[in-house]
C-alpha positions as semicolon CSV with decimal commas, in nm:
position;residue;x (nm);y (nm);z (nm)
1;M;1,416;1,091;2,769
2;R;1,573;0,846;2,520
3;K;1,338;0,921;2,228
4;V;1,452;0,762;1,904
5;V;1,268;0,762;1,572
6;V;1,386;0,512;1,312
7;I;1,268;0,544;0,952
8;G;1,378;0,262;0,728
9;S;1,345;-0,089;0,597
10;S;1,185;-0,404;0,730
11;N;1,276;-0,738;0,571
12;T;1,257;-1,105;0,643
13;D;1,607;-1,253;0,642
14;M;1,670;-1,596;0,488
15;I;2,001;-1,715;0,629
16;I;2,223;-1,999;0,506
17;Q;2,538;-2,095;0,693
18;V;2,815;-2,200;0,453
19;P;3,180;-2,303;0,498
20;H;3,287;-2,016;0,272
21;L;3,109;-1,741;0,081
22;P;3,025;-1,848;-0,277
23;G;3,208;-1,681;-0,563
24;P;3,055;-1,601;-0,905
25;G;2,899;-1,913;-1,054
26;E;2,987;-2,121;-0,748
27;T;2,745;-2,344;-0,557
28;V;2,839;-2,406;-0,194
29;L;2,667;-2,677;0,006
30;G;2,574;-2,519;0,336
31;G;2,437;-2,622;0,668
32;T;2,156;-2,469;0,868
33;F;1,882;-2,261;0,705
34;T;1,687;-2,017;0,920
35;T;1,453;-1,724;0,874
36;A;1,455;-1,418;1,097
37;A;1,320;-1,065;1,108
38;G;1,565;-0,819;0,954
39;G;1,612;-0,505;0,744
40;K;1,852;-0,231;0,845
41;G;1,583;0,001;0,977
42;A;1,407;-0,274;1,170
43;N;1,733;-0,406;1,314
44;Q;1,829;-0,059;1,430
45;A;1,487;0,004;1,584
46;V;1,499;-0,323;1,779
47;A;1,856;-0,257;1,892
48;A;1,761;0,091;2,014
49;A;1,458;-0,040;2,202
50;R;1,653;-0,314;2,378
51;A;1,926;-0,062;2,464
52;G;1,674;0,143;2,658
53;G;1,535;0,379;2,396
54;S;1,174;0,491;2,359
55;V;1,146;0,397;1,992
56;S;0,904;0,479;1,712
57;F;0,954;0,297;1,382
58;V;0,820;0,413;1,045
59;A;0,843;0,151;0,769
60;A;0,646;-0,022;0,494
61;V;0,559;-0,391;0,496
62;G;0,333;-0,608;0,285
63;D;-0,009;-0,732;0,387
64;D;0,132;-1,082;0,425
65;H;0,263;-1,330;0,680
66;F;0,613;-1,179;0,689
67;G;0,474;-0,828;0,738
68;R;0,237;-0,926;1,018
69;E;0,509;-1,128;1,187
70;A;0,744;-0,828;1,174
71;L;0,489;-0,589;1,326
72;D;0,414;-0,837;1,604
73;G;0,786;-0,858;1,678
74;F;0,824;-0,480;1,699
75;S;0,530;-0,457;1,938
76;A;0,686;-0,727;2,157
77;D;0,993;-0,505;2,190
78;G;0,779;-0,206;2,290
79;I;0,829;-0,022;1,960
80;Y;0,555;0,216;1,842
81;T;0,447;0,112;1,490
82;G;0,126;0,312;1,451
83;L;0,267;0,497;1,149
84;C;0,393;0,192;0,960
85;L;0,248;0,147;0,611
86;I;0,089;-0,189;0,527
87;D;0,088;-0,215;0,149
88;P;-0,199;-0,429;0,015
89;V;-0,021;-0,520;-0,310
90;T;0,358;-0,527;-0,266
91;P;0,509;-0,805;-0,051
92;T;0,733;-0,751;0,248
93;G;1,103;-0,717;0,158
94;V;1,331;-1,019;0,186
95;A;1,708;-1,062;0,217
96;Q;1,915;-1,368;0,128
97;I;2,216;-1,389;0,360
98;F;2,514;-1,623;0,339
99;V;2,723;-1,649;0,657
100;D;3,060;-1,826;0,649
101;A;3,252;-2,006;0,921
102;T;3,425;-1,685;1,035
103;G;3,100;-1,491;1,071
104;E;3,147;-1,283;0,756
105;N;2,850;-1,247;0,525
106;T;2,716;-1,143;0,186
107;I;2,360;-1,016;0,144
108;G;2,119;-0,974;-0,147
109;V;1,793;-0,782;-0,093
110;A;1,457;-0,774;-0,273
111;P;1,315;-0,445;-0,134
112;G;0,947;-0,523;-0,181
113;A;0,727;-0,287;0,019
114;N;1,030;-0,087;0,138
115;A;1,027;0,086;-0,201
116;C;0,671;0,205;-0,130
117;L;0,769;0,428;0,164
118;E;0,721;0,772;0,007
119;P;0,786;1,130;0,130
120;G;0,414;1,191;0,176
121;H;0,400;0,912;0,431
122;I;0,680;1,077;0,628
123;D;0,472;1,395;0,650
124;R;0,222;1,199;0,860
125;A;0,504;1,119;1,105
126;E;0,613;1,481;1,147
127;G;0,472;1,493;1,500
128;L;0,737;1,245;1,614
129;F;1,018;1,495;1,557
130;G;1,142;1,753;1,806
131;P;1,450;1,877;1,995
132;D;1,436;1,580;2,234
133;T;1,444;1,324;1,953
134;V;1,716;1,146;1,757
135;L;1,620;1,041;1,404
136;L;1,807;0,740;1,264
137;L;1,807;0,679;0,887
138;Q;1,960;0,431;0,640
139;L;1,941;0,383;0,262
140;E;1,720;0,076;0,205
141;T;1,416;0,297;0,137
142;P;1,386;0,551;-0,149
143;L;1,653;0,820;-0,128
144;E;1,398;1,101;-0,172
145;T;1,216;0,968;0,135
146;V;1,538;0,964;0,336
147;A;1,620;1,322;0,234
148;H;1,266;1,441;0,312
149;A;1,275;1,282;0,658
150;A;1,617;1,432;0,734
151;R;1,498;1,778;0,634
152;L;1,174;1,758;0,834
153;A;1,352;1,632;1,146
154;H;1,632;1,888;1,115
155;D;1,381;2,171;1,083
156;K;1,207;2,045;1,400
157;G;1,535;2,050;1,593
158;S;1,598;1,675;1,603
159;T;1,946;1,523;1,593
160;V;1,979;1,336;1,262
161;V;2,198;1,026;1,230
162;L;2,249;0,883;0,881
163;N;2,390;0,536;0,835
164;P;2,477;0,547;0,460
165;A;2,411;0,178;0,401
166;P;2,395;0,014;0,161
167;A;2,671;0,214;-0,005
168;L;2,545;0,482;-0,245
169;E;2,678;0,801;-0,393
170;L;2,517;1,089;-0,202
171;D;2,476;1,455;-0,285
172;D;2,612;1,715;-0,044
173;S;2,267;1,873;-0,028
174;L;2,157;1,587;0,200
175;F;2,444;1,639;0,441
176;Q;2,325;1,985;0,550
177;Y;2,049;1,807;0,744
178;V;2,273;1,535;0,894
179;D;2,443;1,569;1,234
180;Y;2,617;1,230;1,246
181;L;2,731;1,015;0,952
182;T;2,819;0,652;1,031
183;P;2,970;0,478;0,726
184;N;3,160;0,152;0,740
185;V;3,490;0,123;0,554
186;T;3,330;0,036;0,220
187;E;3,079;0,319;0,242
188;A;3,347;0,569;0,348
189;E;3,558;0,470;0,048
190;L;3,265;0,522;-0,191
191;L;3,184;0,863;-0,043
192;T;3,543;0,990;-0,041
193;G;3,741;0,793;-0,299
194;M;3,987;0,723;-0,017
195;Q;4,076;0,361;0,055
196;V;4,039;0,311;0,430
197;M;4,304;0,063;0,540
198;D;4,413;0,187;0,883
199;E;4,364;0,463;1,138
200;I;4,557;0,718;0,933
201;S;4,355;0,664;0,616
202;A;4,034;0,663;0,823
203;G;4,131;1,004;0,955
204;I;4,190;1,135;0,604
205;A;3,854;0,998;0,487
206;A;3,685;1,164;0,785
207;E;3,845;1,499;0,698
208;L;3,720;1,466;0,341
209;L;3,369;1,407;0,473
210;H;3,399;1,707;0,706
211;G;3,481;1,902;0,392
212;R;3,140;1,809;0,254
213;G;2,966;1,986;0,541
214;L;2,944;1,717;0,809
215;D;3,036;1,782;1,174
216;H;3,047;1,429;1,316
217;I;3,190;1,126;1,133
218;L;3,203;0,775;1,277
219;I;3,372;0,520;1,050
220;T;3,305;0,168;1,173
221;R;3,602;-0,060;1,107
222;G;3,484;-0,400;1,231
223;S;3,738;-0,568;1,457
224;H;3,965;-0,263;1,419
225;G;3,723;-0,039;1,606
226;V;3,558;0,293;1,523
227;Y;3,728;0,608;1,401
228;A;3,530;0,902;1,539
229;S;3,594;1,258;1,425
230;Q;3,416;1,580;1,516
231;R;3,441;1,946;1,422
232;D;3,387;2,192;1,705
233;A;3,235;2,542;1,693
234;S;3,572;2,695;1,605
235;G;3,609;2,464;1,305
236;A;3,885;2,255;1,461
237;I;3,870;1,882;1,383
238;Q;3,956;1,618;1,641
239;G;3,955;1,246;1,571
240;R;4,063;0,923;1,736
241;N;4,016;0,549;1,701
242;Y;3,819;0,356;1,961
243;P;3,940;-0,007;1,977
244;A;3,681;-0,280;1,939
245;F;3,588;-0,509;2,227
246;D;3,777;-0,839;2,199
247;V;3,516;-1,107;2,127
248;I;3,485;-1,413;1,904
249;A;3,244;-1,336;1,618
250;K;2,992;-1,591;1,494
251;D;2,784;-1,364;1,270
252;T;2,851;-1,000;1,181
253;T;2,524;-0,957;0,987
254;A;2,366;-0,695;1,212
255;A;2,673;-0,555;1,390
256;G;2,652;-0,221;1,212
257;D;2,278;-0,196;1,273
258;V;2,316;-0,269;1,643
259;F;2,595;-0,013;1,663
260;N;2,374;0,253;1,506
261;G;2,070;0,171;1,718
262;C;2,273;0,187;2,038
263;L;2,451;0,503;1,921
264;A;2,114;0,675;1,871
265;V;2,014;0,584;2,227
266;G;2,345;0,713;2,364
267;L;2,304;1,043;2,183
268;A;1,940;1,071;2,294
269;E;2,058;1,025;2,651
270;G;2,300;1,315;2,611
271;K;2,615;1,103;2,633
272;S;2,942;1,251;2,512
273;L;3,060;1,131;2,172
274;A;3,319;0,906;2,339
275;D;3,069;0,748;2,577
276;A;2,809;0,705;2,302
277;V;3,065;0,531;2,078
278;I;3,176;0,293;2,354
279;F;2,812;0,217;2,442
280;A;2,739;0,140;2,077
281;Q;3,055;-0,068;2,036
282;A;2,958;-0,280;2,336
283;G;2,617;-0,348;2,185
284;A;2,775;-0,449;1,853
285;A;3,033;-0,671;2,026
286;I;2,759;-0,868;2,199
287;S;2,555;-0,896;1,879
288;V;2,828;-1,066;1,673
289;Q;2,835;-1,357;1,917
290;T;2,483;-1,468;1,815
291;L;2,360;-1,592;1,475
292;G;2,090;-1,370;1,324
293;A;2,000;-1,004;1,307
294;Q;1,736;-0,882;1,552
295;V;1,775;-1,182;1,777
296;S;2,134;-1,073;1,837
297;A;2,049;-0,724;1,966
298;P;2,145;-0,715;2,335
299;S;1,967;-0,581;2,642
300;L;2,072;-0,265;2,823
301;T;2,184;-0,480;3,117
302;D;2,413;-0,687;2,896
303;I;2,564;-0,373;2,741
304;H;2,638;-0,219;3,080
305;S;2,785;-0,550;3,200
306;L;3,028;-0,574;2,908
307;I;3,143;-0,215;2,955
308;A;3,188;-0,265;3,330
309;N;3,399;-0,578;3,279
310;H;3,642;-0,422;3,028
């Protein structure tokens, strides 16, 4: 059973395509403006559902048009949202996203209702956790809520995946409840002080993270692939880089979220680390070829097709 619980953020993305990303004080005349459902937690939940997972999503949205639209979208993807909080006062979170001609992006977020997701609300979701469940977390909701969810799920025997995004300093006390940590290069550098420039430096950063009590580290490196490192029962550490699929990127906005959602499904299925990474990479490779966040999350059929043809 591919049971995945995602606890995290739900935003509405406001996307502007520009020829290049604006610098400080710079105004750049862009092209198309679009709005789309987003938020790291929501993106990951949708990606997991489309990749074949049985997904429950716990989030907070406002009692407004954006919030209702988001919940309708989750339901359309078959995601259970019965434990989502609808805040009567605070609006749904929004993100302003600039996407340049190469597909790179910068993002600013107004958290809104995401900041209202408190540990007490997670207690009401405790029944979702168990040994057959993967919990997927990120850092766009209050850190105490993330830590509380990780602890509850860990104590119930769930596999806990933490995507430490956006980049924050984290205390080692959180890591005792985390089975898989999935930073990108920027996040890995913040957590280790090690500049990740290539496979060798990625391996060193992974070893530093193992030293903080983590058994599985997956450093996503964009077009350079994923460096995956694991510590076995004897304490031995083994790591290798998995090359990225060769595709032309239009928008990398949700690539990391799709990777994490698909990874959670792979782990819930009982895939090996290697197979779960490749499955997740395929999902991310498809996603970067479409503009937008949730709209870019691929189907299970498309993921299997890409893997079969490479």
